[in-house]
mmCIF file of the C-alpha atoms, coordinates in Angstrom:
data_MODEL
# 
_entry.id   MODEL 
# 
loop_
_atom_site.group_PDB 
_atom_site.id 
_atom_site.type_symbol 
_atom_site.label_atom_id 
_atom_site.label_alt_id 
_atom_site.label_comp_id 
_atom_site.label_asym_id 
_atom_site.label_entity_id 
_atom_site.label_seq_id 
_atom_site.pdbx_PDB_ins_code 
_atom_site.Cartn_x 
_atom_site.Cartn_y 
_atom_site.Cartn_z 
_atom_site.occupancy 
_atom_site.B_iso_or_equiv 
_atom_site.pdbx_formal_charge 
_atom_site.auth_seq_id 
_atom_site.auth_comp_id 
_atom_site.auth_asym_id 
_atom_site.auth_atom_id 
_atom_site.pdbx_PDB_model_num 
ATOM 1  C CA . MET A 1 1  ? -6.761  45.148 1.247   1.00 0.00 ? 1  MET A CA 1 
ATOM 2  C CA . PRO A 1 2  ? -3.039  44.355 1.582   1.00 0.00 ? 2  PRO A CA 1 
ATOM 3  C CA . LYS A 1 3  ? -1.241  43.165 -1.515  1.00 0.00 ? 3  LYS A CA 1 
ATOM 4  C CA . ILE A 1 4  ? 1.358   40.417 -1.745  1.00 0.00 ? 4  ILE A CA 1 
ATOM 5  C CA . LYS A 1 5  ? 3.639   39.279 -4.540  1.00 0.00 ? 5  LYS A CA 1 
ATOM 6  C CA . ILE A 1 6  ? 3.159   35.747 -5.811  1.00 0.00 ? 6  ILE A CA 1 
ATOM 7  C CA . ASP A 1 7  ? 5.573   33.960 -8.101  1.00 0.00 ? 7  ASP A CA 1 
ATOM 8  C CA . LYS A 1 8  ? 4.235   33.615 -11.663 1.00 0.00 ? 8  LYS A CA 1 
ATOM 9  C CA . GLU A 1 9  ? 4.441   29.819 -11.666 1.00 0.00 ? 9  GLU A CA 1 
ATOM 10 C CA . LEU A 1 10 ? 2.602   29.583 -8.351  1.00 0.00 ? 10 LEU A CA 1 
ATOM 11 C CA . MET A 1 11 ? -0.067  31.972 -9.622  1.00 0.00 ? 11 MET A CA 1 
ATOM 12 C CA . LYS A 1 12 ? -0.623  29.737 -12.654 1.00 0.00 ? 12 LYS A CA 1 
ATOM 13 C CA . LYS A 1 13 ? -1.283  26.818 -10.303 1.00 0.00 ? 13 LYS A CA 1 
ATOM 14 C CA . ILE A 1 14 ? -3.562  28.929 -8.111  1.00 0.00 ? 14 ILE A CA 1 
ATOM 15 C CA . LYS A 1 15 ? -5.617  29.982 -11.133 1.00 0.00 ? 15 LYS A CA 1 
ATOM 16 C CA . ALA A 1 16 ? -5.918  26.399 -12.353 1.00 0.00 ? 16 ALA A CA 1 
ATOM 17 C CA . TYR A 1 17 ? -6.834  24.938 -8.949  1.00 0.00 ? 17 TYR A CA 1 
ATOM 18 C CA . ALA A 1 18 ? -9.283  27.730 -8.173  1.00 0.00 ? 18 ALA A CA 1 
ATOM 19 C CA . LYS A 1 19 ? -11.077 27.065 -11.449 1.00 0.00 ? 19 LYS A CA 1 
ATOM 20 C CA . ILE A 1 20 ? -11.124 23.277 -10.952 1.00 0.00 ? 20 ILE A CA 1 
ATOM 21 C CA . ALA A 1 21 ? -12.461 23.661 -7.403  1.00 0.00 ? 21 ALA A CA 1 
ATOM 22 C CA . GLY A 1 22 ? -15.173 26.075 -8.499  1.00 0.00 ? 22 GLY A CA 1 
ATOM 23 C CA . TYR A 1 23 ? -14.026 29.202 -6.672  1.00 0.00 ? 23 TYR A CA 1 
ATOM 24 C CA . SER A 1 24 ? -15.340 32.484 -8.049  1.00 0.00 ? 24 SER A CA 1 
ATOM 25 C CA . SER A 1 25 ? -11.840 33.987 -8.083  1.00 0.00 ? 25 SER A CA 1 
ATOM 26 C CA . GLU A 1 26 ? -8.207  33.299 -7.293  1.00 0.00 ? 26 GLU A CA 1 
ATOM 27 C CA . ASP A 1 27 ? -8.523  35.637 -4.308  1.00 0.00 ? 27 ASP A CA 1 
ATOM 28 C CA . GLU A 1 28 ? -11.342 33.538 -2.869  1.00 0.00 ? 28 GLU A CA 1 
ATOM 29 C CA . PHE A 1 29 ? -9.234  30.378 -3.272  1.00 0.00 ? 29 PHE A CA 1 
ATOM 30 C CA . ILE A 1 30 ? -6.198  31.986 -1.619  1.00 0.00 ? 30 ILE A CA 1 
ATOM 31 C CA . VAL A 1 31 ? -8.212  33.346 1.316   1.00 0.00 ? 31 VAL A CA 1 
ATOM 32 C CA . HIS A 1 32 ? -9.915  29.982 1.880   1.00 0.00 ? 32 HIS A CA 1 
ATOM 33 C CA . THR A 1 33 ? -6.580  28.147 1.758   1.00 0.00 ? 33 THR A CA 1 
ATOM 34 C CA . LEU A 1 34 ? -5.013  30.565 4.258   1.00 0.00 ? 34 LEU A CA 1 
ATOM 35 C CA . GLU A 1 35 ? -8.033  30.319 6.555   1.00 0.00 ? 35 GLU A CA 1 
ATOM 36 C CA . LYS A 1 36 ? -7.730  26.531 6.600   1.00 0.00 ? 36 LYS A CA 1 
ATOM 37 C CA . ALA A 1 37 ? -4.018  26.718 7.429   1.00 0.00 ? 37 ALA A CA 1 
ATOM 38 C CA . MET A 1 38 ? -4.643  29.278 10.176  1.00 0.00 ? 38 MET A CA 1 
ATOM 39 C CA . ALA A 1 39 ? -7.441  27.147 11.672  1.00 0.00 ? 39 ALA A CA 1 
ATOM 40 C CA . GLN A 1 40 ? -4.970  24.287 12.110  1.00 0.00 ? 40 GLN A CA 1 
ATOM 41 C CA . LEU A 1 41 ? -2.606  26.602 13.966  1.00 0.00 ? 41 LEU A CA 1 
ATOM 42 C CA . ASP A 1 42 ? -5.403  28.134 16.052  1.00 0.00 ? 42 ASP A CA 1 
ATOM 43 C CA . GLU A 1 43 ? -6.031  24.691 17.543  1.00 0.00 ? 43 GLU A CA 1 
ATOM 44 C CA . SER A 1 44 ? -2.577  24.778 19.152  1.00 0.00 ? 44 SER A CA 1 
ATOM 45 C CA . ASP A 1 45 ? -2.263  25.234 22.887  1.00 0.00 ? 45 ASP A CA 1 
ATOM 46 C CA . SER A 1 46 ? 1.176   26.840 22.978  1.00 0.00 ? 46 SER A CA 1 
ATOM 47 C CA . GLU A 1 47 ? 3.716   28.739 20.903  1.00 0.00 ? 47 GLU A CA 1 
ATOM 48 C CA . GLU A 1 48 ? 5.920   25.640 20.913  1.00 0.00 ? 48 GLU A CA 1 
ATOM 49 C CA . GLU A 1 49 ? 3.090   23.569 19.453  1.00 0.00 ? 49 GLU A CA 1 
ATOM 50 C CA . VAL A 1 50 ? 2.558   26.207 16.748  1.00 0.00 ? 50 VAL A CA 1 
ATOM 51 C CA . LYS A 1 51 ? 6.272   26.035 15.897  1.00 0.00 ? 51 LYS A CA 1 
ATOM 52 C CA . LYS A 1 52 ? 6.121   22.231 15.651  1.00 0.00 ? 52 LYS A CA 1 
ATOM 53 C CA . LYS A 1 53 ? 3.109   22.404 13.344  1.00 0.00 ? 53 LYS A CA 1 
ATOM 54 C CA . LEU A 1 54 ? 4.775   25.022 11.146  1.00 0.00 ? 54 LEU A CA 1 
ATOM 55 C CA . GLN A 1 55 ? 7.887   22.845 10.928  1.00 0.00 ? 55 GLN A CA 1 
ATOM 56 C CA . GLY A 1 56 ? 5.763   19.823 10.072  1.00 0.00 ? 56 GLY A CA 1 
ATOM 57 C CA . LEU A 1 57 ? 4.095   21.772 7.293   1.00 0.00 ? 57 LEU A CA 1 
ATOM 58 C CA . GLY A 1 58 ? 7.493   22.906 5.986   1.00 0.00 ? 58 GLY A CA 1 
ATOM 59 C CA . TYR A 1 59 ? 6.923   26.624 6.669   1.00 0.00 ? 59 TYR A CA 1 
ATOM 60 C CA . ILE A 1 60 ? 9.901   26.924 9.020   1.00 0.00 ? 60 ILE A CA 1 
ATOM 61 C CA . SER A 1 61 ? 12.986  24.807 9.635   1.00 0.00 ? 61 SER A CA 1 
# 
């Protein structure tokens, strides 16, 4: 499994939210969150629409 670095403050939030939401682990919470974000993008019909959605979500400017 690939590894990524996550800022300590963000990881604190992830741990707290994962616990509140009842996830079995932080990894499960992160994967579920990424899957939801990717599902929104998968609904796009074109690369331009993907770019607009990413801009709307604040991922790109």
